[in-house]
C-alpha angles and dihedrals in degrees: 000000000000116000124202129205108227115192115198125187129185112272125224114292140151093281094044111028090181094041122246122266089190095065121065150073139281109208130186109198142142116256128194122233090273093053098255123131105274107228095183092054091043091054090059093058112005094167090064090067105084137173131204116193114203120188125179099302096320116132108280116251117225121207148133136268104241135184114218121221089238087059129259135085128263142175109243119196098174120024090204093056123057091183091076095055117116115207126207120222106251094331090165089067099043124105110221106221134128113282097022120122127234131184123217128185108230112227096210097051099021087227128136112239127188121226132186121223102244096183144350117200134168114254103181 
């Protein structure tokens, strides 16, 4: 399985007209040849798909990229607590390439934030 490091940073918005490089996610996940999340590869080693949430000097949150039985991807920081999950808007349909935009629902504010993919690089 080939993992990719996907670096997301907060896109421009009302609060941050220039975006915010200090808010975002570092994701390690398998991608298919078209750049979509690769569910088949993920199923072989789900614990290899990790997420680090960084947020303006707050302590980073470490978690996993998970696929819910109902469909859809989420960032899960505590498997025993569904309230901390952050869901991505239609992540199954997104192409993960530099410059694309992705929306994630923040678990602490229950607000949808838009991020830009800053880089996608092969890990292994």
